[in-house]
C-alpha positions in Angstrom: 9.5 15.5 -17.2 8.6 15.9 -20.9 11.6 13.8 -21.9 10.5 11.1 -19.5 6.9 11.0 -20.8 8.1 11.0 -24.5 10.4 8.0 -23.8 7.5 6.2 -22.0 5.1 6.7 -24.9 7.6 5.2 -27.3 7.8 2.1 -25.1 4.1 1.4 -25.1 4.0 -0.7 -28.3 6.7 -3.0 -26.7 4.8 -3.4 -23.5 1.7 -4.7 -25.2 3.6 -7.9 -26.2 5.1 -10.6 -24.1 7.8 -11.4 -23.1 8.1 -7.6 -22.4 6.8 -6.2 -19.1 6.7 -2.9 -17.2 6.5 -1.9 -13.5 5.3 1.6 -12.9 5.9 3.4 -9.6 4.9 6.7 -8.1 6.4 7.7 -4.8 5.5 10.7 -2.6 7.9 11.2 0.3 7.8 14.0 2.9 9.8 14.8 6.0 8.4 17.1 8.7 11.1 18.2 11.1 10.9 20.3 14.2 9.5 23.8 13.5 12.9 25.6 13.5 14.4 23.0 11.1 13.7 22.7 7.4 11.1 20.3 6.0 11.4 18.3 2.7 9.1 16.8 0.1 9.6 15.0 -3.2 7.6 13.3 -5.9 9.0 10.7 -8.2 7.6 8.8 -11.2 9.4 5.9 -12.7 9.1 2.7 -14.7 11.1 -0.5 -15.1 11.0 -1.9 -18.6 11.9 -5.5 -18.8 12.3 -8.6 -21.0 12.2 -12.2 -19.7 12.4 -15.2 -21.9 12.8 -19.0 -21.5 15.5 -20.3 -23.8 15.3 -24.0 -24.3 14.4 -26.3 -21.5 16.7 -25.0 -18.7 17.8 -21.4 -19.5 16.1 -18.1 -19.0 17.2 -14.5 -19.9 16.3 -11.5 -17.8 16.9 -8.0 -19.0 15.6 -4.7 -17.6 16.3 -1.0 -17.3 14.6 1.7 -15.3 14.0 5.4 -15.9 12.5 7.9 -13.5 12.0 11.7 -13.1 11.0 14.1 -10.3 8.4 16.9 -10.0 7.1 19.3 -7.4 10.1 18.9 -5.1 11.2 21.1 -2.2 14.4 23.0 -2.7 17.9 21.8 -1.6 17.1 18.1 -1.6 20.8 17.4 -1.3 20.5 18.2 2.5 17.6 15.9 2.9 18.1 12.3 4.3 15.2 10.4 2.7 13.9 12.4 -0.3 17.2 12.5 -2.2 17.2 8.7 -2.1 14.3 8.7 -4.6 16.8 10.0 -7.2 20.6 9.7 -7.5 22.7 10.3 -4.3 25.8 10.1 -6.4 24.7 13.1 -8.5 22.3 15.2 -6.4 22.0 17.8 -9.1 20.4 15.4 -11.6 16.6 14.9 -10.8 15.1 15.1 -14.3 15.9 12.0 -16.3 17.5 9.1 -14.4 18.3 5.7 -16.0 19.8 2.5 -14.9 20.4 -1.0 -16.3 18.9 -3.1 -13.5 18.9 -6.7 -14.6 21.0 -8.5 -17.2 21.2 -12.2 -16.2 21.2 -15.7 -17.5 19.6 -18.4 -15.4 20.1 -22.2 -15.5 17.6 -24.3 -13.6 16.8 -28.0 -13.3 14.8 -30.0 -10.7 17.7 -29.8 -8.2 19.5 -26.5 -8.7 19.3 -23.0 -9.9 22.2 -20.8 -11.0 22.0 -17.2 -12.0 24.8 -15.2 -13.6 24.9 -11.5 -14.1 23.0 -8.5 -12.8 20.1 -9.5 -10.5 18.1 -8.6 -7.4 18.9 -10.8 -4.4 17.0 -11.2 -1.1 19.2 -12.5 1.7 19.6 -11.5 5.3 22.4 -9.1 4.5 22.0 -8.4 0.8 18.4 -7.4 -0.1 16.3 -5.0 -2.1 15.4 -2.8 0.9 12.6 -1.5 -1.4 11.9 1.8 0.4 12.8 4.1 -2.5 12.1 4.2 -6.3 14.4 1.3 -7.2 15.7 -1.6 -5.2 19.4 -2.4 -4.6 20.8 -4.8 -7.2 23.9 -7.0 -7.5 26.2 -8.4 -10.1 27.7 -11.8 -9.8 26.8 -15.5 -9.6 24.3 -17.0 -7.2 23.4 -20.7 -6.9 20.7 -22.5 -5.0 20.7 -26.3 -4.5 17.9 -27.4 -2.2 18.5 -25.8 1.2 22.0 -24.6 0.2 23.0 -21.3 -1.4 26.3 -20.0 -2.5 27.3 -16.8 -4.3 30.1 -14.5 -5.4 29.3 -10.8 -6.0 31.7 -8.4 -7.7 29.5 -5.3 -8.3 26.6 -3.4 -6.7 23.9 -0.9 -7.7 22.7 0.5 -4.4 19.2 1.9 -4.2 19.1 5.7 -4.6 21.9 5.5 -7.2 21.9 5.2 -11.0 25.2 3.4 -11.7 27.1 0.2 -11.0 30.2 0.0 -8.8 32.7 -2.6 -7.7 31.8 -3.9 -4.3 34.2 -1.8 -2.3 33.4 1.4 -4.2 29.6 0.9 -3.6 30.2 1.7 0.1 29.9 5.4 0.9 27.1 6.7 -1.4 25.0 7.1 1.7 26.1 9.2 4.7 29.4 8.0 6.0 29.1 9.2 9.7 32.2 9.7 11.8 35.3 7.6 12.6 36.0 6.5 16.1 37.9 9.8 16.8 34.8 11.8 15.9 36.1 13.2 12.6 34.1 12.7 9.5 34.9 9.4 7.8 36.7 9.5 4.5 36.5 5.9 3.4 34.2 6.6 0.4 36.1 5.8 -2.7 39.2 4.6 -0.8 38.3 1.0 0.1 39.6 -2.1 -1.7 38.1 -5.5 -2.0 38.0 -8.4 -4.5 34.3 -8.8 -3.8 32.2 -10.9 -1.4 31.4 -14.5 -0.9 28.0 -15.6 0.4 26.9 -19.0 1.8 23.6 -20.0 3.3 21.7 -23.0 4.6 18.0 -22.8 5.2 16.7 -26.1 6.7 13.7 -27.3 8.6 14.1 -30.1 11.1 11.6 -31.4 13.7 9.3 -28.4 13.3 12.2 -25.9 13.7 13.4 -23.7 10.9 17.2 -23.2 11.0 19.2 -20.6 9.1 22.9 -20.1 8.7 24.3 -17.3 6.5 27.8 -16.1 6.2 29.0 -13.0 4.3 32.7 -12.7 3.7 33.8 -9.3 2.2 37.4 -9.7 1.3 39.7 -7.2 3.1 36.7 -5.7 5.1 34.3 -7.9 7.1 33.1 -11.4 7.9 29.6 -11.6 9.3 27.8 -14.8 10.3 24.1 -15.3 11.2 22.5 -18.3 12.9 18.8 -18.4 13.6 16.1 -20.8 14.7 12.4 -20.2 14.5 9.6 -22.4 16.0 5.8 -22.5 15.5 3.5 -24.4 17.8 -0.2 -24.8 16.9 -2.7 -23.4 19.3 -6.5 -23.1 18.9 -7.2 -21.2 15.7 -3.7 -20.2 15.1 -0.1 -20.7 16.3 2.5 -19.4 18.7 5.7 -18.4 17.1 9.2 -17.7 18.5 12.6 -17.1 17.1 16.2 -16.3 18.0 19.0 -14.8 15.9 22.7 -14.6 16.7 25.1 -12.6 14.6 28.9 -12.4 15.0 31.0 -10.0 13.0 34.8 -9.7 12.7 36.8 -7.0 10.9 39.5 -8.1 8.4 41.5 -4.9 7.9 42.4 -1.6 9.4 40.9 1.4 7.6 38.4 4.2 8.2 35.5 1.8 7.7 36.8 -1.1 9.9 39.3 -1.4 12.6 41.4 -4.6 12.6 40.7 -7.2 15.3 37.4 -5.5 16.3 34.2 -7.5 16.8 30.4 -7.1 17.2 27.8 -9.5 18.5 24.0 -9.2 18.1 21.2 -11.3 19.6 17.6 -10.8 18.5 14.5 -12.5 19.9 10.8 -12.6 19.0 7.7 -14.3 20.4 4.1 -13.8 19.2 0.8 -15.2 18.0 -0.4 -15.7 14.4 -3.9 -16.1 13.3 -5.7 -16.0 9.9 -6.6 -12.3 10.1 -4.1 -10.9 12.6 -0.8 -11.5 14.2 1.3 -9.8 16.9 4.8 -10.1 18.3 7.2 -8.8 20.9 10.8 -8.4 19.7 14.1 -7.6 21.5 17.6 -6.9 20.1 20.9 -6.4 21.9 24.0 -5.2 20.1 27.1 -5.7 22.3 29.4 -2.9 23.4 32.4 -4.7 21.8 32.3 -2.4 18.8 30.1 -1.1 16.0 27.9 -3.6 14.1 28.7 -2.6 10.5 26.8 -3.5 7.3 26.8 -1.0 4.4 23.4 0.7 4.2 23.8 0.6 0.4 23.5 -3.2 0.5 20.4 -4.0 2.6 18.3 -3.4 5.7 18.9 -4.8 9.2 18.0 -8.5 9.5 17.0 -8.0 13.2 13.5 -8.8 14.4 13.3 -5.2 15.8 13.8 -3.6 12.4 11.3 -0.8 11.6 11.2 1.0 8.2 12.8 4.4 8.1 15.6 3.8 10.6 18.6 1.5 11.0 20.6 0.3 14.0 23.7 -0.4 11.8 26.8 1.5 12.8 26.0 1.2 16.5 27.2 -0.8 19.5 25.7 -1.1 23.0 22.1 -1.1 21.7 19.0 -2.3 23.4 15.9 -2.3 21.2 12.3 -3.2 22.1 9.6 -3.4 19.4 6.0 -4.5 19.4 4.5 -5.4 15.9 0.9 -6.0 14.9 -0.8 -6.8 11.7 -4.5 -7.0 10.8 -6.0 -8.1 7.5 -9.4 -7.0 6.0 -9.9 -9.6 3.3 -13.0 -7.9 1.7 -10.9 -4.8 1.0 -7.7 -6.7 0.3 -6.1 -4.5 2.9 -3.5 -5.0 5.6 -2.9 -2.6 8.5 0.5 -2.9 10.2 1.1 -0.7 13.3 4.3 -1.0 15.3 6.0 0.8 18.2 9.6 0.6 19.4 12.0 2.0 21.9 15.8 2.1 21.0 18.3 2.7 23.8 21.5 3.9 22.1 24.9 5.1 23.3 25.6 8.8 23.7 25.8 10.8 20.4 29.4 11.7 21.5 30.4 8.1 22.0 32.0 8.0 18.6 33.4 4.5 19.1 29.8 3.1 19.3 27.7 5.7 17.6 28.8 6.2 14.0 25.9 8.4 12.8 25.3 10.5 15.9 21.8 9.0 16.5 20.3 9.7 19.9 18.1 7.2 21.7 14.6 7.4 20.3 11.1 6.0 20.2 9.4 5.1 17.0 5.8 4.6 15.9 4.9 3.3 12.5 1.6 2.9 10.7 1.7 1.0 7.4 -1.3 0.3 5.2 -1.1 -2.1 2.2 -3.9 -2.3 -0.4 -4.2 -4.8 -3.2 -6.2 -3.0 -5.8 -6.2 -5.8 -8.4 -10.0 -5.5 -8.6 -9.6 -2.0 -10.0 -6.7 -3.0 -12.3 -4.7 -6.2 -12.3 -1.2 -5.6 -10.9 -2.1 -2.4 -9.0 -1.4 -1.8 -5.3 -1.0 1.1 -2.9 1.3 1.5 0.1 1.1 4.1 2.9 3.6 4.5 5.7 3.8 7.1 8.4 6.9 6.9 10.7 7.2 9.1 13.7 10.5 9.2 15.6 10.8 11.1 19.0 14.0 11.9 20.8 14.6 10.0 24.0 18.3 10.9 24.6 20.7 13.9 24.9 21.1 15.8 21.6 23.5 18.3 23.1 21.1 21.0 21.8 22.8 20.5 18.4 20.5 20.3 15.4 22.8 17.8 13.6 21.7 15.2 16.1 18.0 16.1 15.5 17.4 17.0 11.9 16.1 14.1 9.8 16.7 11.8 12.8 14.3 12.5 15.7 11.3 14.7 16.5 10.1 14.1 12.9 7.5 12.5 10.8 8.2 10.6 7.5 5.2 10.4 5.2 5.3 7.9 2.4 2.7 7.1 -0.3 3.5 4.6 -3.1 1.5 3.4 -6.1 2.8 0.3 -8.0 1.3 -1.0 -11.2 2.7 -3.9 -13.1 1.8 -4.8 -16.7 
């Protein structure tokens, strides 16, 4: 902690001058499990120190690094699910002084196109920051946008909850690996091979409908395609919105992560109302029973309309999810309140072919509160999230299907401050 504070004090003279910047972050995370199971708690303090500078008419340089530290933590965080993600899941013994080079990129931009080369933070349906820990996931490669078209090639990743960079294939397995289809613990971490991933996207609006097509090709592992259409129709004082997503996935090789010639299909639907101060939606997702839908948790969150923070439906097949979401804004307080409730019908925890992580069926209730505190200090905001997950399936009276999964509360409090 003292080393962290000393380094931070040395950086203050730099932060007072542009083009330098800093993003401070405090994160309190706490998991309350059933009474007979252990609870966990952690506090993390960190900062991203960066430099961004326009060079000439069309080029821009972005450089940044992050450092963070922990304090007042519960013991044995290595057995926690969420708290250890505030630090380094690749080295769970190091909690004191964590550093990472986060951005190192050169951007070329003109009126028609934008091309970024190097280490960057992308936000796409499959590859995204998933900013639920201290640092977001980041990627290394080249990414180009030309009007509605996007195209990229990635060769390295820095998953959230880790401090280093890895080739694409080696970045899979930092998070829990679950079981293979025979029920034995998967051993693919560190044993996968890939030349990287290609990404292609098209985001277009035509006759009032927003269309998306995104394809992710991970050489030697997976190909995943997403097609979606979203529609908004004006009604008195607001609009009615609806959307449909379809995802099709094919495996490309036979290993402990993917089985050759296996498939997965996902369809996700939403319908709702949006007004100036509030909006609400009903959302449904179905993952087919053809096989597991796979997308490394190190790379991004689920793109489904039914996604709720603090749980994923990745690694599953034969899923039926139902989620109601609501949002209410209080402009005078610059506050948003976002409650949501969901029910997730999953295959049996012993159906290893369709349940990679041994997750039972569950219901989930979230309460999120976002506060823009820029009136107190420019660049300051607060986030609060409470996620409650309750078992709705058969856990075989085995704690490994309960601990950090169901019958638990996840408490999250975050402070962000950008200079």
